[in-house]
Each structure stands twice: as C-alpha cells, then as structure tokens.
N, C-alpha and C positions, 0 to 999 in steps of 0.2 A: 503493500500499500504505500502510495507517494504521501511526502509530508505536504502540508499545506503551504502555498506559496505567500509570498508578501502580501500580494493583493488580497488573497482570501483572509488572512490574519486581519489586516486593516479594514476590510469590508465587514468582518465579523465584530470587530470592536466598535466600528461606526455603527452596525446594526444594534448593538447593545445600547448605545447613546440613543438612537431613534427609538428603540423599543422602550427605553425608560422614559422618555418624553411622550409615548403613546402615538407616534406618528403612524398613520396608516401605511401598510405594506412593509413596515420595518422587518417583519419575520421573514420576508423574501430575501433580505440580505444575507440570510444563513444557508449554508449547504446542509439541509436536513435529511439527506440521504443517509443510507448506513455508512458508506463511506466518509461522508462529511461529519458524521457523529464520531467516528474514530479519529479522524483528523482533528476534531475539536479537542482532544485529550492533549495535543501538542501544546496547548495553553499552558499544561502542567510543567512542560519544558522550558517554556518562555518565562514563566513566573518563579522558577525554582530558584534563581539568584535572589529574588526579593524575599522568599521564605528563608534561606540561608543567612542573609544579611539580617533579617528581622531576629533569627535565633542568636546570631552573634551579638547584636545590640542589647538583647534581653539577657544575656549570659546562659542561653539555653542550648548552646552548641558544644557541649561536652564531647559529642560523638566525634567531633574534628580532631581530638587529641588521641582517639582510640585506635587509630590504625585501620587498614583496608576493611576489617570485618565490621567495624563500627560504621564506616561509610557505606558499605553495602546494605547493613542494617538499616540505615537512615533512608537510603534509596527505595528499599523495600517498602518500609513504612509509609513513606511519602506516596508510592505508587498504589498501594492498598488503599490509604486514605481517599486518594481520588476515585477509586472504583467502587468503594463501599455504597455510596449514595445512589449512584446510578443503578446498581443492581437491586438496591431497596425501592427505588422509585419505579423500577420497572415491575417488580412484584406487586406494589401497591397499585400501579396504573392497571394491571391486569385484573386485579380483584375488583376495581370499580369500574371497568369496562372502558378505559381510555388509553389502552396501550398503543393504539393506532396514532395517538398524538403525543406520545412520551418524547419523541426526538424534537418535536417542536419546542419542548420545555428544557430538554437537557443540553442540546446543542448551545443555545444562548447562555445557559447557566455556567457551563464550561468555559465559554470565552469571556464572561463578565468577570471572571476571576483574575484575569490579566490586569485590567485597569485597577480593579479593586486591591490586589495582591501588591501592586507597586504603591498606591495610595497608603495602605496599610504600613508597608515597609518604611515609607518616608515619615509617617507618624510614629512608629516604633523608634526608629533611629533618633528622631528630634525628642522623643519622649524618655529616651534613655538617660538623658542628662538631667541637670537640675534646674530649678528657677521657673519663672512664669511661663516660659515657652514650653517647657516639658509638661506642665500641668495643662496648659491648653492643648497641647497634642494629645494628652490622654483623653481629654474630654471630646476632642474632634474624633478621635478613633472609635469611642462609643457611638457617636452619632453616625459615623460612616458605616459601622456594624449595624445600626438599626436600619439604615438606608438600604443596605444590601439585603437585610431579611425582608424589608417592605418590598423590594423589588421581586425577590423570590416569591413572595406570597401573591403579588399582583400578577405576575408571569404565570404563576400556576392557575389562578383564577381564569386568566385571559386565554392562555395557550392550551391548557388542558380542559377548560370548560368546566371547572369542579366548583363545589360550593365553597364559601369562605371557610367552614369548618374543615373541609378536605385539603384546602389551601394551606391552613395552618398545619394540618397533618404532615404535609410535604415538608414545610419549613422545619418543623420540629424534628422530622425523620433525619433530614439533612444535619442538622445540629448534633442530634443525639447519636446516630449511627457513626458519623464521621469522628466525632469527639472521642467517643467511647472506644471505638477501633483503634484510633491513633494511640490513646492512653493505655489500653490494653497491649498494643504491640511495643510500646515504649517500655512498659513495665517488663515485658518479656525480654526486651533486649538488654534492660539494665540488669536483669537477673542472670544473664548468661555470659 
C-alpha cells in the first residue's frame, strides 16, 4: 500500500478544518476508501515527533534511556494506542447498524490528530516551564482537549448519524479504551 502524498495530507488537514467549521462537502476532501483509511494512519508517523517531544518536556521519556528494547516497546505501545479505538469503534458501529459509515468518521479522526498533536506539543513544551506563561499554557491545553472532544462528538453525530448519547459513547470509548490500553501496556513494559 502506498503512503499518502503531501497533497493528500494537506487536503486531509484542510478537510479537518472545513469539517470543524461545518462547511458543506468537507467530508469529500477525505479519501474514505479502505485504502484511504489505512493511509490515514500515516498521521501517527507524522505526529510521532510531537508525542516524543511532549514526553521529553514532561519528563515521561524514560524509555529513551532504556536501550533498543525500550524503544521497540514504546513504538509498539504507540502503535497499539492508535489501533485500539478504531477496532472498538468498528465493533460499536456494527452493533448499532452504522458500520457502513464508520470510515466517514475514523478517517477524519485520524487526520485531526496531526494538527492537535502539534498544538498539544507546543502547549506542553511551554507549560513545562515556570511562570504565568506556563500556567496559561496549561489552561489552554485543557480548552484544546475539550475542543477536540467536542469535535469528535459533533463528527460522530454528523458523520455516523447517531444520537447524542451514542456520540458521547464514541467519545468515551476513545478516551477510555485508548488511555487504559496505553497505561496497561506501559505497566507491562515497566514490569519487564
């Protein structure tokens, strides 16, 4: 499978912006085919430097000192973190009868991680210091996180056509499954 070209990446990020603004036809900026879905995971590669820099800024990059196995463990945890929610979302979508629209939701969701990942990275790096700028950065990161959750909720409602309660279920599933899986894998890695 080919990697997405620069034009597809820029179109997808622009599509996220248009979708966030509620512009008609924004969803058509995404390749929502099976191949486009798998290419949307390339966002994980593009945003990885932001995740690493955020870990370093927050003192959570102990794996960097652990040698090759620690690096491999980190990459595996990161990859599994990216895969857990799409699998859970597909199961949920099948149970409620919207599996045919799941790629309309998951493809933009993968790509939105790219701009938000770098925004959070910037806020975490600034927030790692002291003073009023660090305090402001911490507050802004909370608002950015809430904004991302709101977009996810709105996109679940709009793109999957589900009720508000089901949209909340998708948001909670993403937060719970991804976070719990990552923490579980981190605990296993720390114990080995």
